[in-house]
C-alpha positions as CSV (number, residue, x, y, z in Angstrom):
1,M,89.2,13.8,-68.7
2,D,86.7,11.3,-69.9
3,I,86.6,7.6,-68.9
4,V,88.1,6.3,-72.2
5,A,91.0,8.7,-71.9
6,L,91.6,7.8,-68.2
7,F,91.5,4.1,-69.0
8,Y,93.8,4.6,-72.0
9,N,96.5,6.5,-70.1
10,N,96.6,3.9,-67.3
11,S,96.7,0.7,-69.4
12,P,99.5,-1.4,-70.9
13,N,100.2,-0.6,-74.5
14,R,98.3,-3.7,-75.9
15,L,95.2,-2.9,-73.8
16,K,95.4,0.7,-75.0
17,Q,95.1,-0.4,-78.6
18,E,92.3,-2.8,-77.9
19,T,90.4,-0.2,-75.9
20,M,90.6,2.4,-78.7
21,R,89.7,-0.2,-81.3
22,I,86.5,-1.2,-79.5
23,F,85.7,2.5,-79.0
24,N,86.1,3.3,-82.7
25,L,84.1,0.2,-83.7
26,F,81.3,1.4,-81.4
27,K,81.3,4.8,-83.2
28,F,81.3,3.0,-86.6
29,L,78.3,0.8,-85.6
30,S,76.4,3.8,-84.3
31,L,76.7,5.7,-87.6
32,F,75.9,2.5,-89.5
33,F,72.6,2.2,-87.7
34,I,71.8,5.8,-88.3
35,L,72.3,5.4,-92.0
36,S,70.4,2.1,-92.2
37,A,67.4,3.3,-90.2
38,P,64.3,4.8,-92.1
39,Y,64.8,8.5,-92.9
40,T,63.1,10.8,-90.5
41,S,62.7,14.6,-90.6
42,T,61.5,14.8,-87.0
43,E,61.4,12.5,-84.1
44,A,57.6,12.1,-84.5
45,S,57.9,10.9,-88.1
46,T,59.1,7.6,-89.2
47,F,57.9,7.4,-92.8
48,A,60.2,5.3,-94.9
49,A,62.2,7.4,-97.3
50,G,60.9,7.2,-100.9
51,D,57.6,5.4,-100.1
52,I,54.7,6.4,-102.4
53,F,51.3,7.4,-100.9
54,T,48.0,7.4,-102.8
55,S,44.5,8.5,-102.1
56,N,41.2,8.6,-104.0
57,Y,38.0,10.6,-104.2
58,F,35.0,9.1,-102.2
59,S,37.5,7.4,-99.9
60,N,39.2,8.1,-96.6
61,T,41.9,5.4,-97.1
62,I,45.5,6.3,-97.7
63,N,47.6,3.5,-99.3
64,Y,51.4,3.4,-99.3
65,Y,53.9,1.5,-101.4
66,Q,57.6,0.9,-101.3
67,N,59.6,2.9,-103.9
68,N,59.8,-0.3,-106.0
69,G,56.0,-0.5,-106.2
70,T,55.4,-3.2,-103.6
71,F,52.2,-2.5,-101.6
72,A,53.2,-1.8,-98.0
73,G,49.9,-1.1,-96.2
74,S,47.1,1.5,-95.7
75,F,45.4,3.5,-93.0
76,S,42.1,5.4,-92.9
77,V,41.5,9.0,-91.8
78,P,38.5,9.2,-89.4
79,S,35.3,10.5,-91.1
80,S,35.1,13.3,-88.5
81,Y,37.8,15.0,-90.5
82,G,36.0,15.0,-93.8
83,D,34.2,12.9,-96.4
84,E,37.2,11.9,-98.5
85,V,41.0,12.4,-98.8
86,R,42.2,14.4,-101.8
87,G,45.7,15.7,-102.5
88,M,48.7,15.0,-100.3
89,A,52.3,16.3,-99.8
90,F,55.1,16.0,-97.2
91,G,56.0,19.0,-95.2
92,P,59.4,20.1,-94.0
93,D,58.5,18.7,-90.5
94,G,58.3,15.2,-92.1
95,L,54.5,14.9,-91.6
96,L,52.1,13.9,-94.4
97,Y,49.7,16.8,-95.2
98,A,46.4,15.5,-96.6
99,V,43.5,17.6,-97.9
100,T,40.0,16.3,-96.9
101,S,36.8,17.5,-98.5
102,K,34.0,18.8,-96.2
103,G,31.3,19.4,-98.7
104,I,29.9,22.9,-98.8
105,S,31.8,23.7,-95.6
106,G,35.2,23.8,-97.5
107,F,38.1,21.6,-96.7
108,D,40.6,20.6,-93.9
109,V,44.3,20.0,-94.2
110,L,45.5,17.3,-91.8
111,A,49.1,16.9,-90.7
112,I,49.5,13.2,-90.1
113,D,52.3,11.2,-88.6
114,S,53.4,7.7,-89.6
115,S,51.0,6.0,-87.1
116,G,48.0,7.7,-88.8
117,T,47.6,10.2,-85.9
118,V,46.5,13.7,-86.9
119,E,48.9,16.1,-85.3
120,N,47.5,19.4,-86.6
121,T,44.4,20.6,-88.5
122,Y,44.0,23.5,-90.9
123,F,40.8,24.9,-92.5
124,G,39.9,26.5,-95.8
125,T,36.7,27.7,-97.3
126,S,37.1,26.8,-101.0
127,Y,34.6,24.3,-102.5
128,V,37.0,21.4,-103.0
129,A,34.0,19.0,-103.2
130,G,32.8,20.6,-106.4
131,N,35.3,18.7,-108.7
132,L,36.9,15.3,-108.3
133,S,40.3,16.9,-109.3
134,S,40.2,19.6,-106.7
135,G,42.2,19.6,-103.4
136,K,45.8,19.2,-104.5
137,I,48.5,20.6,-102.2
138,T,52.1,21.9,-102.6
139,F,54.7,23.3,-100.2
140,G,56.6,26.5,-100.8
141,E,60.3,27.4,-100.1
142,N,59.6,28.7,-96.6
143,G,57.4,26.0,-95.2
144,E,54.1,27.6,-96.3
145,F,51.7,25.4,-98.2
146,F,49.0,26.0,-100.8
147,V,45.8,24.2,-101.7
148,A,44.1,24.4,-105.1
149,G,40.3,24.0,-105.1
150,G,37.3,25.6,-106.6
151,D,38.3,28.8,-108.4
152,S,41.1,29.7,-106.0
153,L,44.5,29.0,-104.4
154,T,44.6,29.1,-100.6
155,A,47.8,29.8,-98.7
156,F,48.6,28.6,-95.2
157,T,51.4,29.0,-92.7
158,S,52.2,26.3,-90.1
159,H,51.1,28.6,-87.2
160,D,47.8,29.7,-88.7
161,A,44.9,27.3,-88.5
162,S,42.9,29.0,-91.3
163,G,44.2,29.9,-94.8
164,S,43.8,32.9,-97.0
165,I,42.8,33.0,-100.6
166,I,45.6,34.6,-102.6
167,Y,44.7,33.8,-106.2
168,N,41.6,33.3,-108.3
169,N,41.0,31.8,-111.8
170,N,38.5,29.5,-113.6
171,Q,38.9,26.1,-111.9
172,V,42.3,26.2,-110.1
173,F,43.5,22.5,-110.0
174,D,47.1,22.4,-109.0
175,A,50.3,24.3,-108.1
176,A,54.0,23.5,-108.2
177,N,56.9,25.2,-106.3
178,L,59.7,27.0,-108.3
179,P,63.3,27.4,-107.1
180,N,62.9,31.2,-106.9
181,G,60.1,30.9,-104.4
182,D,57.3,31.5,-106.9
183,L,54.6,29.1,-107.8
184,L,53.3,27.6,-111.1
185,V,49.5,27.6,-110.8
186,L,47.4,25.5,-113.2
187,S,43.8,26.2,-113.9
188,A,41.6,24.4,-116.4
189,Y,42.7,26.7,-119.3
190,N,45.7,28.7,-117.9
191,L,49.2,28.2,-116.6
192,Q,50.7,31.2,-114.7
193,E,53.7,31.9,-112.5
194,I,52.7,33.8,-109.3
195,T,54.5,35.1,-106.2
196,P,53.7,33.5,-102.8
197,E,51.4,36.5,-102.2
198,G,49.4,35.8,-105.4
199,S,50.7,38.5,-107.8
200,V,50.9,37.2,-111.4
201,V,54.5,37.3,-112.7
202,R,53.9,35.8,-116.2
203,T,51.4,33.7,-118.2
204,L,52.9,30.8,-120.2
205,N,51.7,30.1,-123.7
206,S,48.7,27.9,-122.9
207,T,46.5,28.0,-126.0
208,Y,46.5,24.2,-126.1
209,L,45.5,23.7,-122.5
210,V,42.0,22.4,-122.3
211,D,40.7,21.0,-119.0
212,A,44.2,20.8,-117.6
213,R,44.4,18.9,-114.3
214,G,47.9,18.4,-112.8
215,V,51.3,20.1,-112.9
216,A,54.9,19.1,-111.8
217,Y,58.1,21.0,-112.3
218,D,61.7,19.6,-112.9
219,A,64.2,22.2,-111.6
220,A,67.1,20.2,-113.1
221,T,65.9,20.6,-116.7
222,N,63.4,23.5,-116.3
223,D,60.7,21.3,-117.8
224,I,57.0,21.5,-116.8
225,Y,54.8,18.4,-116.9
226,V,51.0,18.9,-117.3
227,S,48.1,16.5,-117.5
228,M,44.9,17.5,-119.2
229,L,41.6,15.9,-120.2
230,G,41.9,17.7,-123.5
231,Y,39.5,17.9,-126.5
232,T,38.4,15.9,-129.5
233,N,41.4,14.2,-131.3
234,N,43.7,15.5,-128.5
235,N,42.3,14.1,-125.3
236,F,43.9,12.7,-122.1
237,Q,47.3,14.1,-122.7
238,L,50.4,14.0,-120.5
239,M,52.7,16.8,-121.8
240,R,56.2,18.2,-121.3
241,L,56.5,21.9,-121.7
242,N,59.5,24.2,-122.0
243,G,59.8,26.0,-118.6
244,K,60.9,29.3,-120.2
245,T,58.5,29.6,-123.1
246,G,55.7,27.1,-122.3
247,A,56.2,25.6,-125.7
248,L,55.1,21.9,-126.1
249,E,58.1,19.6,-126.3
250,N,56.6,16.2,-126.1
251,S,53.3,14.5,-125.2
252,T,51.7,11.1,-124.7
253,S,48.3,9.8,-123.7
254,Y,47.2,8.5,-120.4
255,W,43.5,7.9,-119.7
256,Y,42.1,10.5,-117.3
257,G,45.6,11.4,-116.1
258,D,45.4,13.9,-113.2
259,N,47.8,14.5,-110.2
260,I,51.5,14.3,-111.2
261,I,54.6,13.9,-109.0
262,L,58.3,13.8,-109.9
263,T,60.0,11.2,-107.7
264,A,63.4,11.4,-106.2
265,D,64.7,8.9,-108.8
266,N,63.3,11.0,-111.7
267,R,60.2,9.1,-112.6
268,L,56.8,10.7,-113.2
269,I,53.8,9.1,-111.4
270,V,50.5,10.2,-112.7
271,G,47.3,9.5,-110.8
272,S,44.1,8.8,-112.8
273,R,40.4,9.0,-112.4
274,T,39.9,5.6,-114.0
275,L,43.3,3.7,-113.9
276,A,46.1,2.7,-111.5
277,P,48.7,5.5,-111.3
278,G,50.9,5.4,-114.4
279,I,54.7,5.5,-114.2
280,F,56.7,7.4,-116.9
281,D,60.3,8.4,-117.5
282,L,61.1,12.1,-118.1
283,K,60.8,11.5,-121.9
284,L,57.2,10.3,-121.3
285,N,58.0,6.7,-122.0
286,Y,55.5,4.5,-120.2
287,L,57.1,2.2,-117.6
288,G,54.1,0.6,-115.9
289,T,51.7,1.3,-113.1
290,L,51.9,1.7,-109.3
291,G,49.9,-1.2,-108.1
292,T,46.7,-2.3,-109.8
293,E,44.1,-0.1,-108.0
294,Q,42.7,3.1,-109.5
295,Q,44.0,6.1,-107.5
296,M,43.8,9.8,-108.2
297,F,46.3,11.5,-105.8
298,V,49.9,10.7,-105.2
299,A,52.8,11.8,-102.9
300,Q,56.3,10.6,-102.0
301,A,58.0,10.6,-98.6
302,P,61.2,12.7,-98.7
303,V,64.6,11.1,-99.5
304,P,67.9,12.3,-98.0
305,E,69.9,14.5,-100.3
306,P,72.9,12.6,-101.9
307,P,75.5,15.0,-100.5
308,I,74.4,14.1,-97.0
309,L,74.8,10.4,-97.6
310,L,78.2,11.0,-99.3
311,L,79.4,13.0,-96.3
312,L,78.3,10.3,-93.8
313,G,79.8,7.6,-96.0
314,T,83.1,9.5,-96.1
315,G,83.0,9.7,-92.3
316,L,82.6,6.0,-92.0
317,L,85.5,5.3,-94.3
318,G,87.6,7.7,-92.2
319,L,86.7,5.9,-89.0
320,L,87.6,2.5,-90.6
321,G,91.0,4.0,-91.7
322,L,91.6,5.3,-88.2
323,N,90.8,2.0,-86.7
324,R,93.2,0.2,-89.0
325,R,96.0,2.7,-88.4
326,Q,95.7,2.2,-84.6
327,Q,95.8,-1.6,-85.0
328,Y,98.8,-1.4,-87.4
329,P,100.8,1.8,-86.6
330,Y,103.3,3.0,-89.2
331,H,106.9,2.8,-88.2
332,S,109.7,4.5,-90.2
């Protein structure tokens, strides 16, 4: 028998009610602090849910913003890990994975905690330094991750320090995860679905893709978003494509748009080679910029799934109801 039960069974009725009221209030406050604390995937990670992270070519600095766009701070990756920070993505362990260029030696992938400490390092041989748009990273369904750079896509697992090239094409710039476990891989003139092992499943209609740079996928609508440098009279395009056919559904212009992310609140943030990251809705209406500083690469810290919050919220309401019932018991 626990202490609360022992105390309850040996106390006058009034004291019993007060004891259980305090005990339930304690449980309520404990859950409240869990909900109000920053979201963490692991004990080592305390990144605030929904924060936006940016990086840029020729720089080792990572900036971060609150989800509302307010600048929150920055930290720098030691130069011993590479010459510049390129693409970033959050892993299932809650760490920020950042690609760093190492010149002709290839690239590193750094798993970074919220203090800026590098927890793990991975290595690839592709020539990420050869193009300012190279070095984007995406995670697969099973925790593996993929880095686009040079003419290849390199696959990694969390327990292997070095990656393996699984796919080749002319200037591979980006990849996006699909719900079925496959990947959309974007090269300068091509958009293909491949398996995690690198086998081509299909090629989407891509006759209008010229110097494409970034790709994002919306599983809720089966839409694909692509940025490209383009060609005369059709340059610097941000496009929405049909996920089934690849047909062009809508487009707008954003100067030197590059890396694209789809945020948890259904906005597109588009990094740029010359501008501050642009913010768009899913219809490609321009909403503003993230900060005022030019930044090429963007990532967002994970946000808890709504069903989890709903479940915890329901539990809190249940505890409140229990507490009230014990204070004012029903009598027939």
